[in-house]
TIRO-2110 file (N, C-alpha, C; in Angstrom, 1 decimal):
// TIRO-2110
-17.2, 26.7, -4.4, N, 1, A
-16.0, 27.4, -5.1, CA, 1, A
-15.3, 26.5, -5.8, C, 1, A
-15.0, 26.9, -7.1, N, 2, A
-14.2, 26.0, -7.8, CA, 2, A
-12.7, 25.8, -7.5, C, 2, A
-12.4, 24.8, -7.7, N, 3, A
-10.8, 24.4, -7.2, CA, 3, A
-10.1, 24.2, -8.7, C, 3, A
-8.9, 24.2, -8.5, N, 4, A
-8.0, 23.8, -9.7, CA, 4, A
-8.1, 22.2, -10.1, C, 4, A
-8.4, 22.2, -11.1, N, 5, A
-8.5, 20.9, -11.6, CA, 5, A
-7.4, 19.6, -11.1, C, 5, A
-6.3, 20.2, -11.1, N, 6, A
-5.1, 19.3, -10.8, CA, 6, A
-4.8, 19.3, -9.1, C, 6, A
-6.1, 19.9, -8.5, N, 7, A
-6.0, 19.5, -6.8, CA, 7, A
-7.4, 18.9, -6.7, C, 7, A
-8.2, 18.5, -7.8, N, 8, A
-9.6, 17.7, -7.3, CA, 8, A
-9.3, 16.6, -6.7, C, 8, A
-8.3, 15.9, -6.6, N, 9, A
-8.0, 14.5, -5.8, CA, 9, A
-8.1, 14.8, -4.5, C, 9, A
-8.0, 16.3, -4.2, N, 10, A
-8.3, 16.4, -2.6, CA, 10, A
-9.7, 16.1, -2.2, C, 10, A
-10.7, 16.2, -3.2, N, 11, A
-12.0, 15.8, -2.8, CA, 11, A
-12.4, 14.2, -2.7, C, 11, A
-11.1, 13.7, -2.7, N, 12, A
-11.3, 12.1, -2.3, CA, 12, A
-10.9, 11.8, -1.3, C, 12, A
-10.5, 12.7, -0.2, N, 13, A
-9.7, 12.7, 0.8, CA, 13, A
-10.8, 12.5, 2.1, C, 13, A
-10.4, 11.7, 3.1, N, 14, A
-9.4, 11.0, 3.5, CA, 14, A
-9.7, 9.6, 2.9, C, 14, A
-8.0, 9.2, 2.8, N, 15, A
-8.0, 7.6, 2.0, CA, 15, A
-7.3, 6.8, 3.0, C, 15, A
-7.6, 5.7, 2.9, N, 16, A
-6.9, 4.5, 3.5, CA, 16, A
-5.2, 4.6, 3.5, C, 16, A
-4.5, 4.5, 4.1, N, 17, A
-3.0, 4.1, 3.8, CA, 17, A
-2.9, 2.8, 4.1, C, 17, A
-2.2, 2.2, 2.8, N, 18, A
-1.7, 1.0, 3.2, CA, 18, A
-0.1, 1.0, 2.8, C, 18, A
0.6, -0.3, 3.0, N, 19, A
2.0, -0.1, 3.1, CA, 19, A
2.4, -1.6, 2.2, C, 19, A
2.6, -0.9, 0.8, N, 20, A
3.0, -1.8, -0.3, CA, 20, A
4.4, -2.2, -0.3, C, 20, A
4.4, -3.8, -0.3, N, 21, A
5.6, -4.3, -0.4, CA, 21, A
6.1, -5.1, -1.7, C, 21, A
7.2, -4.9, -2.2, N, 22, A
7.9, -5.5, -3.0, CA, 22, A
9.1, -6.1, -3.1, C, 22, A
9.7, -6.6, -4.0, N, 23, A
11.0, -7.1, -3.8, CA, 23, A
11.9, -6.5, -5.1, C, 23, A
12.9, -6.3, -5.0, N, 24, A
13.7, -5.2, -5.6, CA, 24, A
15.1, -6.4, -6.2, C, 24, A
15.8, -5.9, -7.3, N, 25, A
16.6, -6.6, -7.9, CA, 25, A
17.5, -7.7, -7.2, C, 25, A
17.8, -7.0, -6.1, N, 26, A
18.8, -7.9, -5.2, CA, 26, A
18.0, -8.7, -4.4, C, 26, A
16.7, -9.1, -4.3, N, 27, A
16.0, -10.1, -3.9, CA, 27, A
15.4, -9.6, -2.4, C, 27, A
15.7, -8.1, -2.0, N, 28, A
15.4, -7.8, -0.9, CA, 28, A
14.2, -6.7, -0.9, C, 28, A
13.6, -6.6, 0.4, N, 29, A
12.3, -6.3, 0.4, CA, 29, A
11.9, -4.8, 0.3, C, 29, A
11.3, -4.4, -0.3, N, 30, A
11.1, -2.7, -0.3, CA, 30, A
9.9, -2.5, 0.3, C, 30, A
9.3, -1.2, 0.7, N, 31, A
8.0, -1.1, 1.3, CA, 31, A
7.8, 0.5, 0.8, C, 31, A
6.6, 1.0, 0.5, N, 32, A
6.3, 2.4, 0.6, CA, 32, A
4.8, 2.7, 1.0, C, 32, A
4.4, 3.5, 1.6, N, 33, A
2.6, 3.9, 1.7, CA, 33, A
2.7, 4.5, 0.5, C, 33, A
1.1, 3.9, 0.4, N, 34, A
0.5, 4.8, -0.7, CA, 34, A
-1.0, 4.8, -0.1, C, 34, A
-1.7, 5.7, -1.0, N, 35, A
-3.1, 5.7, -0.8, CA, 35, A
-4.0, 6.0, -2.0, C, 35, A
-3.5, 6.1, -3.1, N, 36, A
-3.9, 6.0, -4.0, CA, 36, A
-4.4, 4.3, -4.5, C, 36, A
-5.2, 3.9, -3.9, N, 37, A
-5.6, 2.4, -4.4, CA, 37, A
-7.2, 2.2, -4.3, C, 37, A
-7.9, 1.6, -5.4, N, 38, A
-9.3, 1.3, -5.4, CA, 38, A
-9.3, -0.1, -5.8, C, 38, A
-10.7, -0.9, -5.2, N, 39, A
-10.8, -2.1, -5.8, CA, 39, A
-11.7, -1.7, -7.3, C, 39, A
-11.6, -2.6, -8.3, N, 40, A
-11.9, -2.2, -9.7, CA, 40, A
-12.9, -3.3, -10.0, C, 40, A
-12.7, -4.4, -9.3, N, 41, A
-13.9, -5.8, -9.8, CA, 41, A
-14.0, -6.3, -8.7, C, 41, A
-15.0, -7.4, -9.0, N, 42, A
-15.0, -8.4, -7.9, CA, 42, A
-14.5, -10.0, -8.2, C, 42, A
-15.0, -10.3, -9.2, N, 43, A
-14.7, -11.6, -9.7, CA, 43, A
-14.1, -11.7, -11.0, C, 43, A
-12.8, -11.8, -11.4, N, 44, A
-11.9, -12.2, -10.4, CA, 44, A
-11.6, -10.6, -9.7, C, 44, A
-11.1, -10.9, -8.6, N, 45, A
-10.9, -9.6, -7.6, CA, 45, A
-9.7, -8.5, -8.2, C, 45, A
-10.0, -7.4, -8.7, N, 46, A
-8.7, -6.6, -9.1, CA, 46, A
-8.8, -5.4, -8.6, C, 46, A
-7.6, -5.0, -7.8, N, 47, A
-7.2, -3.5, -7.6, CA, 47, A
-6.4, -2.7, -8.8, C, 47, A
-6.6, -1.4, -8.3, N, 48, A
-5.9, -0.6, -8.9, CA, 48, A
-5.0, 0.5, -8.0, C, 48, A
-4.2, 0.5, -8.2, N, 49, A
-2.9, 1.4, -7.5, CA, 49, A
-2.2, 2.4, -8.5, C, 49, A
-2.0, 3.3, -7.9, N, 50, A
-1.4, 4.6, -8.9, CA, 50, A
0.0, 4.8, -8.3, C, 50, A
1.0, 5.0, -8.7, N, 51, A
2.4, 5.1, -8.5, CA, 51, A
2.7, 6.2, -9.6, C, 51, A
4.0, 7.1, -8.8, N, 52, A
4.7, 7.7, -9.7, CA, 52, A
5.7, 6.6, -10.5, C, 52, A
6.1, 6.7, -11.9, N, 53, A
6.5, 5.6, -12.7, CA, 53, A
8.3, 5.8, -12.4, C, 53, A
8.8, 6.8, -11.7, N, 54, A
10.1, 7.0, -11.8, CA, 54, A
10.9, 6.2, -10.0, C, 54, A
10.1, 5.7, -9.3, N, 55, A
10.6, 5.0, -8.1, CA, 55, A
10.7, 3.6, -8.2, C, 55, A
11.8, 3.0, -7.5, N, 56, A
12.1, 1.7, -6.9, CA, 56, A
10.6, 0.7, -6.9, C, 56, A
9.4, 1.4, -6.5, N, 57, A
8.4, 0.5, -6.2, CA, 57, A
7.9, 0.2, -7.7, C, 57, A
7.7, 1.2, -8.5, N, 58, A
7.1, 0.6, -9.8, CA, 58, A
8.4, -0.2, -10.6, C, 58, A
9.2, 0.0, -10.6, N, 59, A
10.4, -0.7, -11.2, CA, 59, A
10.5, -2.4, -10.6, C, 59, A
10.3, -2.4, -9.3, N, 60, A
10.1, -3.8, -8.8, CA, 60, A
9.0, -4.3, -9.3, C, 60, A
7.7, -3.6, -9.3, N, 61, A
6.6, -4.2, -9.7, CA, 61, A
6.6, -4.9, -11.1, C, 61, A
7.0, -4.1, -11.9, N, 62, A
7.1, -4.4, -13.4, CA, 62, A
8.0, -5.8, -13.7, C, 62, A
9.4, -5.7, -12.8, N, 63, A
10.2, -6.8, -13.2, CA, 63, A
9.8, -8.2, -12.4, C, 63, A
8.9, -7.9, -11.2, N, 64, A
8.8, -9.0, -10.7, CA, 64, A
7.4, -9.5, -10.6, C, 64, A
6.6, -8.9, -11.1, N, 65, A
4.8, -8.7, -11.6, CA, 65, A
4.0, -9.1, -10.6, C, 65, A
4.7, -8.8, -9.1, N, 66, A
4.0, -9.1, -8.0, CA, 66, A
4.3, -8.1, -6.7, C, 66, A
2.9, -8.0, -6.0, N, 67, A
3.0, -7.2, -4.7, CA, 67, A
2.0, -7.5, -3.6, C, 67, A
2.4, -6.9, -2.7, N, 68, A
1.6, -7.2, -1.3, CA, 68, A
1.1, -5.7, -0.9, C, 68, A
-0.5, -5.9, -0.5, N, 69, A
-0.9, -4.7, 0.0, CA, 69, A
-1.0, -5.2, 1.7, C, 69, A
-0.4, -4.4, 2.4, N, 70, A
-0.6, -4.7, 4.1, CA, 70, A
-1.1, -3.5, 4.6, C, 70, A
-2.3, -3.8, 5.5, N, 71, A
-3.1, -2.8, 6.0, CA, 71, A
-2.9, -2.6, 7.5, C, 71, A
-2.2, -1.9, 8.1, N, 72, A
-1.8, -1.7, 9.3, CA, 72, A
-2.5, -0.9, 10.4, C, 72, A
-2.6, -1.0, 11.7, N, 73, A
-3.3, -0.4, 12.8, CA, 73, A
-2.6, 1.0, 12.8, C, 73, A
-3.1, 2.1, 13.0, N, 74, A
-2.7, 3.4, 13.3, CA, 74, A
-1.6, 3.5, 14.3, C, 74, A
-1.6, 2.3, 14.9, N, 75, A
-0.3, 2.5, 15.9, CA, 75, A
1.1, 2.6, 15.3, C, 75, A
1.1, 2.0, 14.1, N, 76, A
2.3, 1.9, 13.1, CA, 76, A
2.4, 3.0, 12.3, C, 76, A
1.8, 4.0, 12.3, N, 77, A
1.7, 4.8, 11.2, CA, 77, A
3.0, 5.4, 11.3, C, 77, A
3.9, 6.0, 12.3, N, 78, A
5.0, 6.6, 12.7, CA, 78, A
6.2, 5.5, 11.4, C, 78, A
5.9, 4.3, 12.0, N, 79, A
6.8, 3.4, 11.0, CA, 79, A
6.5, 3.2, 9.7, C, 79, A
5.2, 3.4, 9.1, N, 80, A
4.7, 3.3, 8.0, CA, 80, A
5.2, 4.6, 7.2, C, 80, A
5.5, 5.7, 7.8, N, 81, A
5.5, 6.9, 7.3, CA, 81, A
6.9, 6.8, 7.1, C, 81, A
7.9, 6.2, 7.7, N, 82, A
9.5, 6.1, 7.6, CA, 82, A
9.9, 5.5, 6.5, C, 82, A
8.6, 4.4, 5.9, N, 83, A
9.0, 3.9, 4.7, CA, 83, A
8.9, 4.6, 3.5, C, 83, A
8.4, 5.8, 3.5, N, 84, A
8.4, 6.6, 2.4, CA, 84, A
9.5, 7.3, 2.2, C, 84, A
10.6, 7.3, 3.1, N, 85, A
12.3, 7.7, 2.6, CA, 85, A
12.6, 7.1, 1.6, C, 85, A
13.8, 7.8, 0.7, N, 86, A
14.0, 7.2, -0.2, CA, 86, A
15.5, 6.2, 0.2, C, 86, A
15.7, 5.2, 0.0, N, 87, A
17.1, 4.6, 0.3, CA, 87, A
17.2, 4.0, -1.0, C, 87, A
18.8, 3.6, -0.9, N, 88, A
19.4, 2.9, -1.9, CA, 88, A
18.6, 1.5, -2.4, C, 88, A
18.8, 1.2, -3.6, N, 89, A
18.2, -0.1, -3.7, CA, 89, A
18.8, -1.3, -3.0, C, 89, A
18.4, -2.1, -2.3, N, 90, A
18.9, -3.2, -1.8, CA, 90, A
18.8, -3.0, -0.1, C, 90, A
18.3, -1.7, 0.3, N, 91, A
17.9, -1.5, 1.7, CA, 91, A
16.8, -2.2, 2.3, C, 91, A
16.8, -2.7, 3.2, N, 92, A
15.3, -3.4, 3.6, CA, 92, A
14.7, -2.2, 4.3, C, 92, A
13.7, -1.7, 3.9, N, 93, A
13.0, -0.5, 4.4, CA, 93, A
12.1, -0.9, 5.7, C, 93, A
11.6, -2.1, 5.3, N, 94, A
10.9, -2.4, 7.0, CA, 94, A
11.8, -2.6, 7.6, C, 94, A
12.9, -2.8, 7.7, N, 95, A
13.9, -3.1, 8.9, CA, 95, A
14.2, -1.6, 9.4, C, 95, A
14.7, -1.0, 8.4, N, 96, A
14.9, 0.5, 8.9, CA, 96, A
14.0, 1.2, 9.8, C, 96, A
12.6, 0.6, 9.2, N, 97, A
11.4, 1.4, 9.9, CA, 97, A
10.9, 0.6, 11.1, C, 97, A
11.7, -0.3, 11.6, N, 98, A
11.5, -1.1, 12.8, CA, 98, A
10.0, -2.0, 12.5, C, 98, A
9.8, -2.6, 11.3, N, 99, A
8.6, -3.3, 10.8, CA, 99, A
9.6, -4.8, 10.3, C, 99, A
8.7, -5.8, 10.6, N, 100, A
9.1, -7.3, 10.3, CA, 100, A
8.3, -7.8, 9.3, C, 100, A
9.1, -8.7, 8.7, N, 101, A
8.3, -9.1, 7.5, CA, 101, A
8.4, -10.8, 7.7, C, 101, A
7.6, -11.4, 6.8, N, 102, A
7.6, -13.0, 7.0, CA, 102, A
7.1, -13.0, 5.5, C, 102, A
7.0, -14.5, 5.0, N, 103, A
6.7, -15.1, 4.1, CA, 103, A
5.0, -14.9, 3.4, C, 103, A
4.9, -14.4, 2.1, N, 104, A
3.6, -14.5, 1.6, CA, 104, A
3.2, -15.9, 1.3, C, 104, A
1.9, -16.2, 1.0, N, 105, A
1.5, -17.5, 0.5, CA, 105, A
1.9, -18.0, -1.0, C, 105, A
1.5, -17.0, -2.0, N, 106, A
1.7, -17.1, -3.4, CA, 106, A
2.6, -16.3, -4.2, C, 106, A
2.9, -15.2, -3.7, N, 107, A
4.0, -14.3, -4.2, CA, 107, A
5.3, -14.0, -3.4, C, 107, A
6.2, -13.6, -4.1, N, 108, A
7.5, -13.3, -3.3, CA, 108, A
7.7, -12.4, -2.7, C, 108, A
6.9, -11.2, -2.8, N, 109, A
7.3, -10.1, -2.0, CA, 109, A
6.5, -10.5, -0.7, C, 109, A
7.4, -10.0, 0.3, N, 110, A
6.9, -10.2, 1.9, CA, 110, A
5.5, -9.5, 2.4, C, 110, A
4.9, -10.3, 3.3, N, 111, A
4.1, -9.5, 4.1, CA, 111, A
4.5, -8.8, 5.4, C, 111, A
4.1, -7.9, 5.9, N, 112, A
4.4, -7.3, 6.9, CA, 112, A
3.7, -7.8, 8.1, C, 112, A
4.5, -8.1, 8.9, N, 113, A
4.1, -9.1, 10.2, CA, 113, A
3.1, -8.3, 11.1, C, 113, A
3.5, -6.8, 11.3, N, 114, A
2.5, -5.8, 12.2, CA, 114, A
0.8, -5.6, 11.4, C, 114, A
0.8, -5.9, 10.4, N, 115, A
-0.3, -5.8, 9.4, CA, 115, A
-1.5, -6.7, 10.0, C, 115, A
-2.5, -6.2, 9.9, N, 116, A
-4.0, -7.2, 10.4, CA, 116, A
-4.2, -7.7, 9.0, C, 116, A
-4.3, -7.0, 8.0, N, 117, A
-5.1, -7.9, 6.4, CA, 117, A
-3.7, -7.6, 5.5, C, 117, A
-3.7, -8.4, 4.6, N, 118, A
-3.0, -8.6, 3.3, CA, 118, A
-3.5, -9.0, 2.3, C, 118, A
-3.3, -8.5, 1.2, N, 119, A
-3.9, -8.7, -0.2, CA, 119, A
-2.6, -8.9, -0.8, C, 119, A
-2.5, -10.3, -1.4, N, 120, A
-1.3, -10.8, -2.2, CA, 120, A
-1.7, -10.5, -3.8, C, 120, A
-1.0, -9.8, -4.6, N, 121, A
-1.5, -9.7, -5.8, CA, 121, A
-0.5, -10.0, -7.0, C, 121, A
-0.9, -10.2, -8.4, N, 122, A
0.0, -10.5, -9.4, CA, 122, A
-0.4, -9.3, -10.6, C, 122, A
0.3, -8.8, -11.2, N, 123, A
0.4, -7.5, -12.0, CA, 123, A
-0.6, -7.9, -13.1, C, 123, A
-1.3, -7.4, -13.7, N, 124, A
-2.2, -7.6, -14.9, CA, 124, A
-2.0, -6.5, -15.9, C, 124, A
-1.7, -5.3, -15.7, N, 125, A
-1.8, -4.3, -16.7, CA, 125, A
-1.3, -3.0, -16.1, C, 125, A
-1.1, -2.2, -16.9, N, 126, A
-0.9, -0.9, -16.5, CA, 126, A
-1.4, 0.2, -17.8, C, 126, A
-1.6, 1.8, -17.3, N, 127, A
-2.0, 2.6, -17.9, CA, 127, A
-1.3, 4.1, -17.6, C, 127, A
-0.4, 4.3, -18.2, N, 128, A
0.4, 5.5, -18.3, CA, 128, A
-0.3, 7.2, -18.2, C, 128, A
-0.2, 7.9, -17.3, N, 129, A
-0.6, 9.1, -17.4, CA, 129, A
0.6, 9.9, -17.4, C, 129, A
0.2, 11.3, -17.3, N, 130, A
1.5, 12.6, -17.1, CA, 130, A
2.5, 11.9, -16.2, C, 130, A
2.0, 11.8, -14.8, N, 131, A
2.8, 11.9, -13.5, CA, 131, A
2.7, 10.4, -12.8, C, 131, A
1.6, 9.8, -13.4, N, 132, A
1.7, 8.8, -12.6, CA, 132, A
1.4, 7.7, -13.3, C, 132, A
1.2, 6.2, -13.0, N, 133, A
0.9, 5.1, -13.7, CA, 133, A
0.0, 4.3, -13.1, C, 133, A
-1.1, 4.0, -13.4, N, 134, A
-2.2, 3.1, -13.0, CA, 134, A
-1.5, 1.5, -13.3, C, 134, A
-1.7, 1.0, -12.1, N, 135, A
-1.5, -0.6, -11.8, CA, 135, A
-2.5, -1.3, -11.6, C, 135, A
-2.8, -2.2, -12.3, N, 136, A
-3.7, -3.2, -11.9, CA, 136, A
-3.4, -4.5, -11.7, C, 136, A
-3.8, -5.1, -10.5, N, 137, A
-3.2, -6.5, -10.0, CA, 137, A
-4.3, -7.2, -9.8, C, 137, A
-4.5, -8.7, -9.8, N, 138, A
-5.3, -9.4, -9.6, CA, 138, A
-5.1, -10.0, -8.0, C, 138, A
-5.9, -10.1, -7.3, N, 139, A
-5.5, -10.4, -5.7, CA, 139, A
-5.9, -12.0, -5.8, C, 139, A
-4.5, -12.3, -5.1, N, 140, A
-4.7, -13.8, -5.4, CA, 140, A
-4.5, -14.8, -4.0, C, 140, A
-4.3, -13.7, -3.2, N, 141, A
-4.9, -14.2, -1.6, CA, 141, A
-5.3, -12.8, -0.8, C, 141, A
-6.1, -13.1, 0.3, N, 142, A
-6.8, -12.1, 0.8, CA, 142, A
-6.8, -12.9, 2.1, C, 142, A
-5.9, -12.3, 3.3, N, 143, A
-6.0, -13.0, 4.5, CA, 143, A
-5.9, -11.7, 5.6, C, 143, A
-6.3, -12.3, 6.8, N, 144, A
-6.4, -11.5, 7.6, CA, 144, A
-6.2, -12.0, 8.9, C, 144, A
-5.7, -11.4, 10.2, N, 145, A
-5.5, -11.9, 11.6, CA, 145, A
-7.0, -12.4, 11.8, C, 145, A
-7.0, -13.6, 12.7, N, 146, A
-8.3, -14.0, 13.1, CA, 146, A
-8.8, -13.0, 14.0, C, 146, A
-8.1, -12.1, 15.0, N, 147, A
-8.8, -11.5, 16.1, CA, 147, A
-9.5, -10.0, 15.4, C, 147, A
-9.1, -9.7, 14.4, N, 148, A
-9.7, -8.6, 13.5, CA, 148, A
-11.2, -9.2, 12.6, C, 148, A
-11.5, -10.5, 12.7, N, 149, A
-12.4, -10.6, 12.0, CA, 149, A
-13.7, -11.0, 12.9, C, 149, A
-14.9, -10.9, 12.7, N, 150, A
-16.2, -10.8, 13.3, CA, 150, A
-16.9, -11.7, 12.4, C, 150, A
-16.5, -13.0, 12.3, N, 151, A
-17.6, -13.8, 11.2, CA, 151, A
-16.9, -13.8, 10.4, C, 151, A
-17.7, -13.4, 9.0, N, 152, A
-16.7, -13.0, 7.8, CA, 152, A
-16.5, -11.9, 7.7, C, 152, A
-16.9, -10.8, 8.6, N, 153, A
-16.5, -9.6, 8.3, CA, 153, A
-15.2, -8.9, 8.9, C, 153, A
-14.6, -7.9, 8.3, N, 154, A
-13.5, -7.4, 9.0, CA, 154, A
-14.3, -6.2, 10.1, C, 154, A
-13.7, -6.5, 11.4, N, 155, A
-14.2, -5.5, 12.6, CA, 155, A
-13.0, -4.7, 12.6, C, 155, A
-13.3, -3.2, 11.6, N, 156, A
-12.1, -2.2, 11.6, CA, 156, A
-12.4, -1.7, 13.0, C, 156, A
-13.1, -1.6, 13.9, N, 157, A
-12.7, -1.2, 15.3, CA, 157, A
-11.7, -1.8, 15.9, C, 157, A
-10.9, -3.0, 15.5, N, 158, A
-10.0, -3.6, 16.1, CA, 158, A
-8.8, -3.1, 15.3, C, 158, A
-8.9, -2.5, 14.1, N, 159, A
-7.6, -2.5, 13.4, CA, 159, A
-7.4, -1.2, 13.5, C, 159, A
-8.4, 0.2, 13.5, N, 160, A
-8.4, 1.4, 13.6, CA, 160, A
-7.3, 1.9, 12.5, C, 160, A
-7.6, 1.3, 11.1, N, 161, A
-6.6, 2.1, 10.3, CA, 161, A
-6.5, 3.5, 10.4, C, 161, A
-5.3, 3.9, 9.7, N, 162, A
-5.0, 5.6, 9.5, CA, 162, A
-5.5, 5.9, 8.1, C, 162, A
-5.3, 7.3, 8.1, N, 163, A
-6.0, 7.9, 6.9, CA, 163, A
-5.1, 8.9, 6.5, C, 163, A
-5.0, 9.3, 5.3, N, 164, A
-4.3, 10.3, 4.5, CA, 164, A
-5.3, 11.3, 4.2, C, 164, A
-4.8, 12.8, 4.6, N, 165, A
-5.7, 13.4, 4.4, CA, 165, A
-4.7, 14.8, 3.7, C, 165, A
-5.0, 14.9, 2.3, N, 166, A
-4.1, 16.0, 1.4, CA, 166, A
-4.6, 17.3, 1.5, C, 166, A
-3.7, 18.3, 1.8, N, 167, A
-4.2, 20.0, 1.5, CA, 167, A
-2.9, 20.2, 0.6, C, 167, A
-3.4, 20.8, -0.4, N, 168, A
-2.4, 21.2, -1.5, CA, 168, A
-1.2, 19.9, -1.9, C, 168, A
-0.1, 20.0, -1.6, N, 169, A
0.6, 18.8, -2.2, CA, 169, A
1.5, 18.4, -0.9, C, 169, A
0.8, 18.9, 0.2, N, 170, A
1.7, 18.5, 1.8, CA, 170, A
0.6, 17.4, 2.1, C, 170, A
1.5, 16.4, 2.6, N, 171, A
0.8, 15.2, 3.3, CA, 171, A
0.6, 15.4, 4.6, C, 171, A
-0.5, 15.0, 5.4, N, 172, A
-0.5, 15.0, 6.6, CA, 172, A
-1.3, 13.8, 7.0, C, 172, A
-0.7, 13.0, 7.7, N, 173, A
-1.2, 12.1, 8.2, CA, 173, A
-2.0, 12.1, 9.5, C, 173, A
-3.4, 11.8, 9.5, N, 174, A
-4.2, 12.1, 10.9, CA, 174, A
-4.6, 10.7, 11.3, C, 174, A
-3.8, 10.7, 12.6, N, 175, A
-4.1, 9.5, 13.5, CA, 175, A
-5.5, 9.8, 14.6, C, 175, A
-6.3, 8.7, 14.8, N, 176, A
-7.5, 8.9, 14.9, CA, 176, A
-6.8, 8.9, 16.9, C, 176, A
-7.5, 9.8, 17.7, N, 177, A
-6.6, 10.1, 19.0, CA, 177, A
-5.7, 10.7, 19.1, C, 177, A
-4.8, 11.5, 18.3, N, 178, A
-3.9, 12.3, 18.5, CA, 178, A
-4.0, 13.5, 18.0, C, 178, A
END
């Protein structure tokens, strides 16, 4: 069955949900869940994420040229989703959602303490489209909690990340076991 082209992104569902942290103009932490994110190069490691260009997150990334990708366990799904709410600039969304932050190694935006995996990134480039902008970032630090590693591999059974499943333009978060 043919699908409307503007809904073709649904064919790439489910997708991993990550919590993207940035620093705002008041030097406060901002956080937003995203699922439009993919690796695009191994060496150097480059990722691409897609955002709407009118929000605080896009403004923060273009201002500071840094961001952190935090991958959390499904246990934190409700808190991550709370970070999607709009707040005035300067409000710490992590605190509002009951999450905690700590310093990153090479970038200013904080890491989320409850996350199991972190990718610290530096802005490289962007490309604008009609309703989104693709941001390319170089991963400058890739770090994981020891307990989620099995040798040099990630043991995703210990993280149990959650996925975003899209139906039309309504978002549903599917959590394994619920």
